KESE-739912 format. One record per residue: residue in one letter; residue number from 1; x, y, z of N, C-alpha, C in turn. Coordinates in nm, 2 decimals. Layout:
+--------+-----+--------+--------+--------+--------+--------+--------+--------+--------+--------+
: residu : num :    n.x :    n.y :    n.z :   ca.x :   ca.y :   ca.z :    c.x :    c.y :    c.z :
+--------+-----+--------+--------+--------+--------+--------+--------+--------+--------+--------+
:      A : NUM :      X :      Y :      Z :      X :      Y :      Z :      X :      Y :      Z :
...
+--------+-----+--------+--------+--------+--------+--------+--------+--------+--------+--------+
***
This chain:
+--------+-----+--------+--------+--------+--------+--------+--------+--------+--------+--------+
: residu : num :    n.x :    n.y :    n.z :   ca.x :   ca.y :   ca.z :    c.x :    c.y :    c.z :
+--------+-----+--------+--------+--------+--------+--------+--------+--------+--------+--------+
:      M :   1 :  -5.76 :  -4.16 :   4.11 :  -5.74 :  -4.10 :   4.25 :  -5.65 :  -4.19 :   4.33 :
:      E :   2 :  -5.66 :  -4.32 :   4.32 :  -5.58 :  -4.41 :   4.40 :  -5.43 :  -4.38 :   4.37 :
:      A :   3 :  -5.39 :  -4.36 :   4.25 :  -5.25 :  -4.33 :   4.21 :  -5.20 :  -4.21 :   4.28 :
:      V :   4 :  -5.28 :  -4.10 :   4.29 :  -5.24 :  -3.98 :   4.35 :  -5.22 :  -4.00 :   4.50 :
:      S :   5 :  -5.31 :  -4.07 :   4.56 :  -5.30 :  -4.10 :   4.71 :  -5.18 :  -4.18 :   4.74 :
:      K :   6 :  -5.14 :  -4.28 :   4.65 :  -5.02 :  -4.36 :   4.67 :  -4.90 :  -4.27 :   4.66 :
:      V :   7 :  -4.89 :  -4.18 :   4.57 :  -4.78 :  -4.09 :   4.55 :  -4.76 :  -4.01 :   4.68 :
:      C :   8 :  -4.87 :  -3.95 :   4.73 :  -4.86 :  -3.86 :   4.84 :  -4.82 :  -3.93 :   4.97 :
:      R :   9 :  -4.85 :  -4.06 :   4.98 :  -4.81 :  -4.14 :   5.10 :  -4.66 :  -4.16 :   5.10 :
:      E :  10 :  -4.60 :  -4.15 :   4.98 :  -4.46 :  -4.18 :   4.97 :  -4.37 :  -4.05 :   4.96 :
:      C :  11 :  -4.43 :  -3.93 :   4.99 :  -4.36 :  -3.81 :   4.97 :  -4.39 :  -3.72 :   5.09 :
:      L :  12 :  -4.32 :  -3.61 :   5.09 :  -4.33 :  -3.50 :   5.19 :  -4.37 :  -3.38 :   5.11 :
:      M :  13 :  -4.47 :  -3.30 :   5.16 :  -4.51 :  -3.19 :   5.08 :  -4.58 :  -3.07 :   5.16 :
:      T :  14 :  -4.58 :  -2.96 :   5.10 :  -4.67 :  -2.85 :   5.13 :  -4.77 :  -2.84 :   5.02 :
:      S :  15 :  -4.84 :  -2.73 :   5.01 :  -4.94 :  -2.72 :   4.89 :  -4.86 :  -2.70 :   4.76 :
:      D :  16 :  -4.74 :  -2.65 :   4.76 :  -4.67 :  -2.62 :   4.63 :  -4.53 :  -2.68 :   4.62 :
:      V :  17 :  -4.48 :  -2.73 :   4.73 :  -4.34 :  -2.79 :   4.73 :  -4.36 :  -2.94 :   4.77 :
:      L :  18 :  -4.30 :  -3.03 :   4.69 :  -4.30 :  -3.17 :   4.71 :  -4.16 :  -3.22 :   4.72 :
:      L :  19 :  -4.13 :  -3.31 :   4.82 :  -4.00 :  -3.38 :   4.83 :  -4.03 :  -3.52 :   4.80 :
:      R :  20 :  -3.95 :  -3.58 :   4.71 :  -3.96 :  -3.72 :   4.68 :  -3.82 :  -3.78 :   4.66 :
:      D :  21 :  -3.82 :  -3.92 :   4.65 :  -3.69 :  -3.98 :   4.63 :  -3.63 :  -3.93 :   4.50 :
:      V :  22 :  -3.49 :  -3.92 :   4.50 :  -3.42 :  -3.89 :   4.38 :  -3.43 :  -4.00 :   4.28 :
:      T :  23 :  -3.45 :  -3.97 :   4.16 :  -3.45 :  -4.07 :   4.05 :  -3.33 :  -4.04 :   3.95 :
:      E :  24 :  -3.29 :  -4.14 :   3.88 :  -3.19 :  -4.12 :   3.78 :  -3.23 :  -4.01 :   3.68 :
:      G :  25 :  -3.36 :  -4.00 :   3.65 :  -3.40 :  -3.90 :   3.56 :  -3.39 :  -3.75 :   3.61 :
:      D :  26 :  -3.37 :  -3.74 :   3.74 :  -3.34 :  -3.61 :   3.80 :  -3.20 :  -3.56 :   3.78 :
:      L :  27 :  -3.11 :  -3.65 :   3.77 :  -2.97 :  -3.62 :   3.76 :  -2.93 :  -3.52 :   3.65 :
:      P :  28 :  -2.98 :  -3.54 :   3.53 :  -2.94 :  -3.44 :   3.42 :  -2.99 :  -3.30 :   3.46 :
:      I :  29 :  -3.10 :  -3.29 :   3.53 :  -3.15 :  -3.16 :   3.57 :  -3.06 :  -3.10 :   3.68 :
:      F :  30 :  -3.03 :  -3.18 :   3.77 :  -2.94 :  -3.14 :   3.88 :  -2.80 :  -3.09 :   3.82 :
:      F :  31 :  -2.76 :  -3.17 :   3.72 :  -2.63 :  -3.13 :   3.65 :  -2.64 :  -2.99 :   3.59 :
:      E :  32 :  -2.74 :  -2.97 :   3.52 :  -2.76 :  -2.84 :   3.45 :  -2.77 :  -2.73 :   3.55 :
:      Q :  33 :  -2.85 :  -2.75 :   3.66 :  -2.86 :  -2.65 :   3.77 :  -2.73 :  -2.62 :   3.83 :
:      Q :  34 :  -2.65 :  -2.72 :   3.86 :  -2.52 :  -2.69 :   3.92 :  -2.41 :  -2.63 :   3.83 :
:      R :  35 :  -2.44 :  -2.63 :   3.70 :  -2.35 :  -2.57 :   3.61 :  -2.36 :  -2.42 :   3.60 :
:      D :  36 :  -2.47 :  -2.36 :   3.65 :  -2.50 :  -2.22 :   3.64 :  -2.40 :  -2.14 :   3.71 :
:      P :  37 :  -2.33 :  -2.05 :   3.64 :  -2.22 :  -1.97 :   3.70 :  -2.26 :  -1.89 :   3.82 :
:      A :  38 :  -2.38 :  -1.82 :   3.82 :  -2.43 :  -1.74 :   3.93 :  -2.46 :  -1.83 :   4.05 :
:      A :  39 :  -2.52 :  -1.95 :   4.03 :  -2.55 :  -2.04 :   4.14 :  -2.42 :  -2.09 :   4.20 :
:      N :  40 :  -2.32 :  -2.12 :   4.12 :  -2.19 :  -2.17 :   4.17 :  -2.12 :  -2.06 :   4.25 :
:      R :  41 :  -2.12 :  -1.94 :   4.21 :  -2.06 :  -1.83 :   4.28 :  -2.13 :  -1.81 :   4.42 :
:      M :  42 :  -2.26 :  -1.82 :   4.42 :  -2.34 :  -1.81 :   4.54 :  -2.31 :  -1.92 :   4.64 :
:      A :  43 :  -2.31 :  -2.04 :   4.59 :  -2.28 :  -2.16 :   4.67 :  -2.13 :  -2.16 :   4.72 :
:      A :  44 :  -2.04 :  -2.12 :   4.63 :  -1.90 :  -2.11 :   4.66 :  -1.83 :  -2.25 :   4.67 :
:      F :  45 :  -1.88 :  -2.33 :   4.76 :  -1.81 :  -2.46 :   4.78 :  -1.87 :  -2.57 :   4.69 :
:      T :  46 :  -1.82 :  -2.57 :   4.57 :  -1.88 :  -2.65 :   4.46 :  -1.78 :  -2.75 :   4.41 :
:      A :  47 :  -1.82 :  -2.82 :   4.30 :  -1.72 :  -2.91 :   4.23 :  -1.61 :  -2.83 :   4.17 :
:      K :  48 :  -1.50 :  -2.90 :   4.15 :  -1.38 :  -2.83 :   4.09 :  -1.42 :  -2.78 :   3.95 :
:      D :  49 :  -1.49 :  -2.87 :   3.88 :  -1.53 :  -2.84 :   3.74 :  -1.67 :  -2.88 :   3.72 :
:      P :  50 :  -1.76 :  -2.78 :   3.74 :  -1.91 :  -2.81 :   3.73 :  -1.95 :  -2.86 :   3.59 :
:      A :  51 :  -1.87 :  -2.85 :   3.49 :  -1.90 :  -2.90 :   3.36 :  -1.86 :  -3.05 :   3.34 :
:      D :  52 :  -1.79 :  -3.11 :   3.44 :  -1.75 :  -3.24 :   3.42 :  -1.86 :  -3.34 :   3.46 :
:      R :  53 :  -1.93 :  -3.38 :   3.35 :  -2.05 :  -3.47 :   3.37 :  -2.01 :  -3.61 :   3.44 :
:      A :  54 :  -1.90 :  -3.66 :   3.40 :  -1.86 :  -3.79 :   3.45 :  -1.83 :  -3.78 :   3.61 :
:      A :  55 :  -1.77 :  -3.67 :   3.65 :  -1.74 :  -3.65 :   3.79 :  -1.87 :  -3.63 :   3.87 :
:      F :  56 :  -1.96 :  -3.56 :   3.80 :  -2.09 :  -3.53 :   3.86 :  -2.17 :  -3.66 :   3.88 :
:      M :  57 :  -2.17 :  -3.74 :   3.78 :  -2.25 :  -3.87 :   3.79 :  -2.18 :  -3.97 :   3.89 :
:      A :  58 :  -2.05 :  -3.97 :   3.90 :  -1.98 :  -4.05 :   4.00 :  -2.02 :  -4.00 :   4.14 :
:      K :  59 :  -2.02 :  -3.87 :   4.16 :  -2.05 :  -3.82 :   4.29 :  -2.20 :  -3.86 :   4.33 :
:      W :  60 :  -2.29 :  -3.85 :   4.24 :  -2.43 :  -3.89 :   4.27 :  -2.45 :  -4.04 :   4.28 :
:      A :  61 :  -2.37 :  -4.12 :   4.21 :  -2.37 :  -4.26 :   4.23 :  -2.33 :  -4.29 :   4.38 :
:      K :  62 :  -2.23 :  -4.22 :   4.42 :  -2.18 :  -4.24 :   4.56 :  -2.29 :  -4.20 :   4.66 :
:      I :  63 :  -2.34 :  -4.08 :   4.64 :  -2.45 :  -4.03 :   4.73 :  -2.57 :  -4.12 :   4.74 :
:      L :  64 :  -2.61 :  -4.17 :   4.62 :  -2.73 :  -4.25 :   4.62 :  -2.70 :  -4.39 :   4.67 :
:      G :  65 :  -2.58 :  -4.43 :   4.67 :  -2.54 :  -4.56 :   4.73 :  -2.51 :  -4.56 :   4.88 :
:      D :  66 :  -2.51 :  -4.44 :   4.94 :  -2.48 :  -4.43 :   5.08 :  -2.61 :  -4.44 :   5.16 :
:      D :  67 :  -2.63 :  -4.55 :   5.23 :  -2.75 :  -4.57 :   5.30 :  -2.76 :  -4.48 :   5.43 :
:      S :  68 :  -2.65 :  -4.42 :   5.47 :  -2.65 :  -4.33 :   5.58 :  -2.69 :  -4.19 :   5.55 :
:      S :  69 :  -2.71 :  -4.16 :   5.42 :  -2.75 :  -4.03 :   5.38 :  -2.90 :  -4.03 :   5.34 :
:      T :  70 :  -2.97 :  -3.92 :   5.35 :  -3.10 :  -3.90 :   5.31 :  -3.11 :  -3.79 :   5.20 :
:      N :  71 :  -3.16 :  -3.83 :   5.08 :  -3.16 :  -3.73 :   4.97 :  -3.30 :  -3.73 :   4.91 :
:      R :  72 :  -3.34 :  -3.61 :   4.87 :  -3.47 :  -3.59 :   4.81 :  -3.46 :  -3.49 :   4.70 :
:      T :  73 :  -3.55 :  -3.51 :   4.60 :  -3.57 :  -3.41 :   4.49 :  -3.68 :  -3.32 :   4.54 :
:      I :  74 :  -3.65 :  -3.19 :   4.51 :  -3.75 :  -3.08 :   4.54 :  -3.83 :  -3.05 :   4.41 :
:      L :  75 :  -3.96 :  -3.07 :   4.42 :  -4.05 :  -3.03 :   4.31 :  -4.13 :  -2.91 :   4.34 :
:      F :  76 :  -4.14 :  -2.82 :   4.25 :  -4.23 :  -2.70 :   4.26 :  -4.31 :  -2.69 :   4.13 :
:      G :  77 :  -4.44 :  -2.69 :   4.15 :  -4.53 :  -2.68 :   4.03 :  -4.50 :  -2.80 :   3.94 :
:      G :  78 :  -4.47 :  -2.92 :   3.99 :  -4.44 :  -3.03 :   3.91 :  -4.30 :  -3.04 :   3.84 :
:      Q :  79 :  -4.22 :  -2.93 :   3.86 :  -4.09 :  -2.92 :   3.80 :  -3.98 :  -2.95 :   3.90 :
:      V :  80 :  -3.87 :  -3.01 :   3.86 :  -3.76 :  -3.03 :   3.95 :  -3.69 :  -2.90 :   3.98 :
:      A :  81 :  -3.71 :  -2.85 :   4.10 :  -3.65 :  -2.72 :   4.14 :  -3.51 :  -2.74 :   4.21 :
:      G :  82 :  -3.48 :  -2.86 :   4.25 :  -3.35 :  -2.88 :   4.31 :  -3.35 :  -3.01 :   4.39 :
:      N :  83 :  -3.25 :  -3.01 :   4.49 :  -3.24 :  -3.13 :   4.58 :  -3.20 :  -3.09 :   4.72 :
:      I :  84 :  -3.22 :  -3.18 :   4.81 :  -3.19 :  -3.15 :   4.95 :  -3.15 :  -3.29 :   5.01 :
:      G :  85 :  -3.05 :  -3.28 :   5.10 :  -3.00 :  -3.40 :   5.16 :  -2.94 :  -3.38 :   5.30 :
:      A :  86 :  -2.92 :  -3.49 :   5.37 :  -2.85 :  -3.49 :   5.50 :  -2.75 :  -3.60 :   5.49 :
:      F :  87 :  -2.63 :  -3.58 :   5.54 :  -2.52 :  -3.67 :   5.53 :  -2.42 :  -3.65 :   5.64 :
:      V :  88 :  -2.34 :  -3.75 :   5.67 :  -2.23 :  -3.73 :   5.77 :  -2.12 :  -3.67 :   5.69 :
:      A :  89 :  -2.08 :  -3.55 :   5.72 :  -1.98 :  -3.47 :   5.64 :  -1.84 :  -3.53 :   5.68 :
:      P :  90 :  -1.76 :  -3.56 :   5.58 :  -1.63 :  -3.62 :   5.60 :  -1.54 :  -3.51 :   5.67 :
:      W :  91 :  -1.56 :  -3.38 :   5.65 :  -1.47 :  -3.28 :   5.71 :  -1.51 :  -3.25 :   5.85 :
:      S :  92 :  -1.63 :  -3.29 :   5.90 :  -1.66 :  -3.26 :   6.04 :  -1.70 :  -3.38 :   6.12 :
:      G :  93 :  -1.74 :  -3.49 :   6.05 :  -1.79 :  -3.61 :   6.11 :  -1.93 :  -3.59 :   6.17 :
:      K :  94 :  -2.00 :  -3.48 :   6.14 :  -2.13 :  -3.45 :   6.19 :  -2.23 :  -3.46 :   6.08 :
:      L :  95 :  -2.36 :  -3.48 :   6.12 :  -2.47 :  -3.48 :   6.03 :  -2.50 :  -3.34 :   5.98 :
:      E :  96 :  -2.49 :  -3.32 :   5.85 :  -2.51 :  -3.19 :   5.79 :  -2.62 :  -3.19 :   5.68 :
:      V :  97 :  -2.69 :  -3.08 :   5.67 :  -2.79 :  -3.07 :   5.56 :  -2.74 :  -2.98 :   5.45 :
:      S :  98 :  -2.78 :  -3.01 :   5.33 :  -2.73 :  -2.93 :   5.22 :  -2.85 :  -2.93 :   5.12 :
:      Y :  99 :  -2.86 :  -2.82 :   5.04 :  -2.96 :  -2.81 :   4.94 :  -2.91 :  -2.73 :   4.82 :
:      W : 100 :  -2.97 :  -2.75 :   4.71 :  -2.94 :  -2.67 :   4.59 :  -3.07 :  -2.65 :   4.52 :
:      I : 101 :  -3.10 :  -2.52 :   4.49 :  -3.22 :  -2.48 :   4.42 :  -3.17 :  -2.42 :   4.28 :
:      G : 102 :  -3.23 :  -2.46 :   4.17 :  -3.20 :  -2.41 :   4.04 :  -3.23 :  -2.26 :   4.04 :
:      R : 103 :  -3.15 :  -2.18 :   3.98 :  -3.16 :  -2.03 :   3.98 :  -3.30 :  -1.98 :   3.94 :
:      E : 104 :  -3.36 :  -2.05 :   3.84 :  -3.49 :  -2.01 :   3.79 :  -3.60 :  -2.02 :   3.90 :
:      F : 105 :  -3.57 :  -2.09 :   4.01 :  -3.66 :  -2.10 :   4.12 :  -3.63 :  -2.02 :   4.24 :
:      W : 106 :  -3.53 :  -1.94 :   4.23 :  -3.49 :  -1.85 :   4.35 :  -3.60 :  -1.75 :   4.37 :
:      G : 107 :  -3.60 :  -1.71 :   4.50 :  -3.69 :  -1.60 :   4.54 :  -3.84 :  -1.63 :   4.55 :
:      K : 108 :  -3.87 :  -1.76 :   4.56 :  -4.01 :  -1.81 :   4.57 :  -4.04 :  -1.87 :   4.70 :
:      G : 109 :  -3.94 :  -1.88 :   4.79 :  -3.96 :  -1.94 :   4.92 :  -3.95 :  -2.09 :   4.91 :
:      I : 110 :  -3.91 :  -2.15 :   4.80 :  -3.90 :  -2.29 :   4.78 :  -3.80 :  -2.35 :   4.88 :
:      A : 111 :  -3.68 :  -2.30 :   4.89 :  -3.58 :  -2.35 :   4.98 :  -3.63 :  -2.36 :   5.13 :
:      T : 112 :  -3.69 :  -2.25 :   5.17 :  -3.74 :  -2.25 :   5.31 :  -3.85 :  -2.36 :   5.33 :
:      K : 113 :  -3.94 :  -2.37 :   5.24 :  -4.05 :  -2.47 :   5.25 :  -3.99 :  -2.61 :   5.24 :
:      A : 114 :  -3.90 :  -2.63 :   5.15 :  -3.84 :  -2.76 :   5.13 :  -3.76 :  -2.80 :   5.26 :
:      L : 115 :  -3.68 :  -2.71 :   5.31 :  -3.60 :  -2.74 :   5.43 :  -3.70 :  -2.77 :   5.55 :
:      A : 116 :  -3.80 :  -2.69 :   5.57 :  -3.90 :  -2.71 :   5.68 :  -3.96 :  -2.85 :   5.67 :
:      V : 117 :  -4.00 :  -2.89 :   5.55 :  -4.06 :  -3.02 :   5.54 :  -3.96 :  -3.13 :   5.56 :
:      F : 118 :  -3.84 :  -3.11 :   5.51 :  -3.73 :  -3.21 :   5.53 :  -3.70 :  -3.23 :   5.68 :
:      L : 119 :  -3.69 :  -3.12 :   5.75 :  -3.66 :  -3.12 :   5.89 :  -3.78 :  -3.19 :   5.97 :
:      S : 120 :  -3.90 :  -3.19 :   5.92 :  -4.01 :  -3.26 :   5.99 :  -3.99 :  -3.41 :   5.98 :
:      A : 121 :  -3.91 :  -3.46 :   5.88 :  -3.89 :  -3.60 :   5.87 :  -3.76 :  -3.65 :   5.92 :
:      V : 122 :  -3.66 :  -3.56 :   5.90 :  -3.52 :  -3.60 :   5.95 :  -3.51 :  -3.54 :   6.10 :
:      K : 123 :  -3.53 :  -3.63 :   6.19 :  -3.54 :  -3.60 :   6.33 :  -3.41 :  -3.59 :   6.41 :
:      A : 124 :  -3.30 :  -3.64 :   6.35 :  -3.17 :  -3.64 :   6.42 :  -3.13 :  -3.49 :   6.45 :
:      R : 125 :  -3.09 :  -3.47 :   6.58 :  -3.04 :  -3.35 :   6.63 :  -2.92 :  -3.37 :   6.72 :
:      P : 126 :  -2.82 :  -3.29 :   6.72 :  -2.81 :  -3.17 :   6.64 :  -2.79 :  -3.20 :   6.49 :
:      L : 127 :  -2.83 :  -3.11 :   6.41 :  -2.81 :  -3.11 :   6.26 :  -2.73 :  -2.98 :   6.23 :
:      Y : 128 :  -2.64 :  -2.99 :   6.14 :  -2.55 :  -2.88 :   6.10 :  -2.57 :  -2.84 :   5.96 :
:      A : 129 :  -2.53 :  -2.72 :   5.93 :  -2.54 :  -2.67 :   5.79 :  -2.42 :  -2.57 :   5.78 :
:      R : 130 :  -2.39 :  -2.54 :   5.65 :  -2.28 :  -2.44 :   5.62 :  -2.32 :  -2.36 :   5.50 :
:      A : 131 :  -2.28 :  -2.24 :   5.50 :  -2.30 :  -2.15 :   5.38 :  -2.19 :  -2.04 :   5.38 :
:      A : 132 :  -2.15 :  -2.00 :   5.26 :  -2.06 :  -1.89 :   5.25 :  -2.12 :  -1.77 :   5.32 :
:      K : 133 :  -2.03 :  -1.70 :   5.39 :  -2.08 :  -1.59 :   5.48 :  -2.16 :  -1.48 :   5.40 :
:      D : 134 :  -2.12 :  -1.47 :   5.27 :  -2.20 :  -1.37 :   5.19 :  -2.32 :  -1.43 :   5.11 :
:      N : 135 :  -2.35 :  -1.55 :   5.14 :  -2.47 :  -1.62 :   5.08 :  -2.59 :  -1.59 :   5.18 :
:      I : 136 :  -2.63 :  -1.46 :   5.18 :  -2.73 :  -1.41 :   5.27 :  -2.86 :  -1.49 :   5.25 :
:      A : 137 :  -2.90 :  -1.52 :   5.13 :  -3.03 :  -1.59 :   5.11 :  -3.03 :  -1.73 :   5.18 :
:      S : 138 :  -2.92 :  -1.80 :   5.16 :  -2.92 :  -1.94 :   5.22 :  -2.91 :  -1.93 :   5.37 :
:      L : 139 :  -2.83 :  -1.83 :   5.43 :  -2.83 :  -1.81 :   5.57 :  -2.97 :  -1.78 :   5.63 :
:      R : 140 :  -3.04 :  -1.70 :   5.55 :  -3.18 :  -1.66 :   5.60 :  -3.27 :  -1.78 :   5.60 :
:      V : 141 :  -3.26 :  -1.87 :   5.50 :  -3.34 :  -1.99 :   5.49 :  -3.31 :  -2.07 :   5.62 :
:      L : 142 :  -3.18 :  -2.09 :   5.65 :  -3.15 :  -2.18 :   5.76 :  -3.19 :  -2.12 :   5.89 :
:      E : 143 :  -3.18 :  -1.98 :   5.91 :  -3.23 :  -1.92 :   6.03 :  -3.38 :  -1.93 :   6.04 :
:      K : 144 :  -3.45 :  -1.91 :   5.93 :  -3.60 :  -1.92 :   5.94 :  -3.64 :  -2.06 :   5.98 :
:      C : 145 :  -3.56 :  -2.16 :   5.96 :  -3.59 :  -2.30 :   5.99 :  -3.53 :  -2.34 :   6.13 :
:      G : 146 :  -3.48 :  -2.24 :   6.21 :  -3.44 :  -2.27 :   6.34 :  -3.29 :  -2.29 :   6.36 :
:      F : 147 :  -3.21 :  -2.29 :   6.26 :  -3.06 :  -2.30 :   6.27 :  -3.01 :  -2.17 :   6.33 :
:      T : 148 :  -2.90 :  -2.19 :   6.42 :  -2.83 :  -2.07 :   6.48 :  -2.69 :  -2.08 :   6.44 :
:      I : 149 :  -2.62 :  -1.97 :   6.43 :  -2.48 :  -1.96 :   6.40 :  -2.40 :  -2.01 :   6.52 :
:      T : 150 :  -2.31 :  -2.10 :   6.49 :  -2.22 :  -2.15 :   6.60 :  -2.07 :  -2.12 :   6.58 :
:      G : 151 :  -2.04 :  -2.08 :   6.46 :  -1.90 :  -2.04 :   6.43 :  -1.87 :  -2.01 :   6.29 :
:      Y : 152 :  -1.75 :  -1.98 :   6.26 :  -1.70 :  -1.94 :   6.13 :  -1.57 :  -2.02 :   6.10 :
:      E : 153 :  -1.56 :  -2.06 :   5.97 :  -1.44 :  -2.13 :   5.93 :  -1.40 :  -2.07 :   5.79 :
:      R : 154 :  -1.28 :  -2.10 :   5.75 :  -1.23 :  -2.06 :   5.62 :  -1.20 :  -2.18 :   5.54 :
:      G : 155 :  -1.24 :  -2.18 :   5.41 :  -1.21 :  -2.29 :   5.33 :  -1.20 :  -2.25 :   5.18 :
:      F : 156 :  -1.13 :  -2.33 :   5.10 :  -1.11 :  -2.30 :   4.96 :  -1.24 :  -2.32 :   4.89 :
:      A : 157 :  -1.29 :  -2.22 :   4.82 :  -1.41 :  -2.22 :   4.74 :  -1.38 :  -2.24 :   4.60 :
:      N : 158 :  -1.41 :  -2.36 :   4.54 :  -1.37 :  -2.39 :   4.40 :  -1.44 :  -2.28 :   4.31 :
:      A : 159 :  -1.56 :  -2.25 :   4.33 :  -1.63 :  -2.16 :   4.24 :  -1.57 :  -2.02 :   4.24 :
:      R : 160 :  -1.50 :  -1.98 :   4.34 :  -1.44 :  -1.85 :   4.35 :  -1.29 :  -1.85 :   4.33 :
:      G : 161 :  -1.23 :  -1.97 :   4.34 :  -1.08 :  -1.98 :   4.32 :  -1.00 :  -1.92 :   4.44 :
:      E : 162 :  -1.06 :  -1.91 :   4.56 :  -1.00 :  -1.85 :   4.67 :  -1.06 :  -1.90 :   4.80 :
:      E : 163 :  -0.99 :  -1.87 :   4.91 :  -1.05 :  -1.91 :   5.04 :  -1.16 :  -1.80 :   5.07 :
:      V : 164 :  -1.27 :  -1.85 :   5.13 :  -1.37 :  -1.76 :   5.17 :  -1.42 :  -1.81 :   5.31 :
:      E : 165 :  -1.48 :  -1.71 :   5.38 :  -1.53 :  -1.74 :   5.51 :  -1.67 :  -1.81 :   5.50 :
:      E : 166 :  -1.68 :  -1.91 :   5.58 :  -1.80 :  -2.00 :   5.58 :  -1.87 :  -1.99 :   5.72 :
:      V : 167 :  -2.00 :  -1.99 :   5.72 :  -2.07 :  -1.98 :   5.85 :  -2.12 :  -2.13 :   5.88 :
:      V : 168 :  -2.10 :  -2.17 :   6.00 :  -2.14 :  -2.30 :   6.05 :  -2.26 :  -2.28 :   6.14 :
:      L : 169 :  -2.37 :  -2.35 :   6.11 :  -2.49 :  -2.33 :   6.18 :  -2.54 :  -2.47 :   6.24 :
:      E : 170 :  -2.62 :  -2.46 :   6.35 :  -2.66 :  -2.58 :   6.42 :  -2.81 :  -2.57 :   6.44 :
:      L : 171 :  -2.88 :  -2.68 :   6.43 :  -3.02 :  -2.70 :   6.47 :  -3.02 :  -2.79 :   6.59 :
:      R : 172 :  -3.06 :  -2.74 :   6.70 :  -3.06 :  -2.82 :   6.82 :  -3.19 :  -2.88 :   6.84 :
:      A : 173 :  -3.20 :  -2.97 :   6.93 :  -3.33 :  -3.05 :   6.96 :  -3.44 :  -2.95 :   7.00 :
:      E : 174 :  -3.40 :  -2.85 :   7.07 :  -3.51 :  -2.76 :   7.13 :  -3.56 :  -2.65 :   7.02 :
:      A : 175 :  -3.50 :  -2.65 :   6.90 :  -3.54 :  -2.56 :   6.80 :  -3.68 :  -2.59 :   6.75 :
:      P : 176 :  -3.75 :  -2.49 :   6.71 :  -3.89 :  -2.52 :   6.65 :  -3.88 :  -2.58 :   6.52 :
:      E : 177 :  -3.88 :  -2.72 :   6.51 :  -3.86 :  -2.79 :   6.39 :  -3.97 :  -2.76 :   6.29 :
:      G : 178 :  -3.92 :  -2.72 :   6.17 :  -4.01 :  -2.70 :   6.06 :  -4.11 :  -2.59 :   6.07 :
:      R : 179 :  -4.08 :  -2.49 :   6.16 :  -4.17 :  -2.38 :   6.18 :  -4.13 :  -2.26 :   6.11 :
:      A : 180 :  -4.09 :  -2.28 :   5.98 :  -4.04 :  -2.16 :   5.90 :  -4.15 :  -2.07 :   5.88 :
:      K : 181 :  -4.12 :  -1.94 :   5.87 :  -4.22 :  -1.84 :   5.85 :  -4.29 :  -1.86 :   5.71 :
:      N : 182 :  -4.22 :  -1.90 :   5.61 :  -4.28 :  -1.92 :   5.48 :  -4.33 :  -2.06 :   5.46 :
:      A : 183 :  -4.31 :  -2.15 :   5.55 :  -4.36 :  -2.29 :   5.53 :  -4.51 :  -2.29 :   5.58 :
:      E : 184 :  -4.58 :  -2.39 :   5.52 :  -4.72 :  -2.40 :   5.56 :  -4.73 :  -2.48 :   5.68 :
:      P : 185 :  -4.83 :  -2.45 :   5.77 :  -4.84 :  -2.52 :   5.90 :  -4.88 :  -2.66 :   5.88 :
:      G : 186 :  -4.94 :  -2.70 :   5.77 :  -4.98 :  -2.84 :   5.75 :  -4.87 :  -2.93 :   5.69 :
:      A : 187 :  -4.75 :  -2.87 :   5.67 :  -4.64 :  -2.95 :   5.61 :  -4.60 :  -3.06 :   5.71 :
:      A : 188 :  -4.61 :  -3.18 :   5.66 :  -4.57 :  -3.29 :   5.75 :  -4.54 :  -3.41 :   5.67 :
:      A : 189 :  -4.47 :  -3.50 :   5.73 :  -4.43 :  -3.63 :   5.67 :  -4.55 :  -3.72 :   5.67 :
:      D : 190 :  -4.57 :  -3.79 :   5.55 :  -4.67 :  -3.89 :   5.55 :  -4.62 :  -4.03 :   5.58 :
:      R : 191 :  -4.49 :  -4.04 :   5.60 :  -4.43 :  -4.17 :   5.64 :  -4.33 :  -4.13 :   5.75 :
:      G : 192 :  -4.29 :  -4.23 :   5.82 :  -4.20 :  -4.21 :   5.94 :  -4.07 :  -4.14 :   5.92 :
:      G : 193 :  -4.02 :  -4.14 :   5.80 :  -3.89 :  -4.07 :   5.78 :  -3.87 :  -4.06 :   5.63 :
:      L : 194 :  -3.76 :  -3.99 :   5.60 :  -3.73 :  -3.98 :   5.46 :  -3.66 :  -4.11 :   5.42 :
+--------+-----+--------+--------+--------+--------+--------+--------+--------+--------+--------+
***
């Protein structure tokens, strides 16, 4: 019982979604998830070559070495369902949130719950997010968690080989943090921050 309590003090969770630190053992799963062609098309703004393991590992080494970013593994039913993070985006200079859910976990409310829990621990506002305009599922997740559309931009989407319209969203300080419709009301951080 003591081991379970210790784990829960070091993580963020709802009854079925758990966020914990990213481990090296998660990276091969993330790699396979981001290679999925349907997920790439949906995300649009992806790596130039999702099958390039060396580039993927180099990217994650940089992410995990960046003390200004916050990154978590999303677990659902004890399985790695994806990842979520907040970072200062080099293209905007603003703090942005990003997440990736493995396709086998789509449609279960995991992204909404994970984002709601993440936002309960990452208190910095404003916080921004981006999604391809036709990625309705991701836009809905962001809106459920209090993000509002602030504009549109166009950018080259590697996964589609063309420019696509991207929606820019913002979570302001007055937004209802972590009050997503599908998130559980008891979802809270057990420690001061991610």
